[in-house]
Every structure is written in structure tokens, then in C-alpha cells.
N, C-alpha and C positions, 0 to 999 in steps of 0.2 A: 875234116872234122873227126877227131878221135873221141871215142867214148869208152869209159871203163866202168866196171861194176865193182863195188866194194861190199863184201859180205861182212857185216859188222860182227856177227856171231863168230865167224872164223878169225877175224882180225883182232877182236877185243874180248869176246865172250858173250854169254847170254845175259849177263848182269852188267849193265852199263852204268857205272856209278862214279867213275873217276874223270874229273875234268882234264887231268894230265894225259890220260889215254887218248882222248879225242883230239887234243892239241897235237900230240905226236902223230896220230893217224893223218891229220890234215897236212902236216909238214912232210909226210912221206908220200903223199899222193903225187903222181906224175903231173907236173904242172903243164906239160904239153897237151894234156887232155882238154878238150873244150866242153865236155859234159861228163859228169860223174853221177852214177846211180848208186845211192846208198840203199842197200838191201837189208832190211830189218828182220828178215825171216829168222825165226828161232830166238829172237831177243825177248826175254821174259820180264826184264825190269830195266827202267831207265830213271836214274836219279835226277833231281832238279838241277844240280850243278852241272851234270853232264849235258842235259838238255839246253841249259843256258849257254854253255860254251859251244856246243854244236851249232846253235843258231848264230852265235857271234862269228864263228869261223865261216859259216855258210855266207853270212852277210859280206865278209871281206874277201871271200874267194874270188879269183879272177877266172872262174869257169862256172858253168851252169851246174846246179846240183838238184837232183830230184830224189825223192824217197819212194820206196816200194815196200810192200808187205808190212805195213805198220799195223800193230794191234790197236785196239781201241784205247788201251791204257797209255800207249806211247802217243797217240794222237792227242789225248786229253792233256798229257804233260806238256807237249809242244804248245797247245792252245793256252794253257795256264801261263806259260812263260811269255808268249806273245801278248796276252792281255795285260800282264804286269808291265811289259815294256811300253805298251801304248799309253799307260797311265803316267809314265814318267815324263 
């Protein structure tokens, strides 16, 4: 079982706003990994479209994904998207 950690601030930046950036990041993740840890340390902002695409990519990924170092604002954004998806 291989595990990798992705530091989002280093890979994308502290301002996560682009849906295309998270799509590219997921495409570049080593698919041999069975677990990926997404480290949100240093991330100051995450836009709604980024959060939506992140959760979409996480849902279809063929490996386990966990998040660490989430700020309260990032947690709130994920919860908003999840609540909206549950209403559909």
C-alpha cells in the first residue's frame, strides 16, 4: 500500500480558485498510490468551483483521499457544496 502527500499550497498556491488546476492536479497524481493525503496547510482561500471540482474528482478517484490541515473556512466551503449536492 503506497501513500503520497500532496501539499496544495506548493502545488497550486494559497488561493484555490481554478477548477482547471484541481483537474490537472488529479490527472498528475500517481495512480499507483492507494492513499493520497491532501494537505491544505497554508491555503488561505478556496473558491466554490474549486471545491465542487475537488469533491467530484475525489468521488471518482480510484484511491482513498483524506484531507489534513483544513481551516474553518475550507471546511465550511466543503460542507456548503456537500449540502447542495444532497439537495439535488
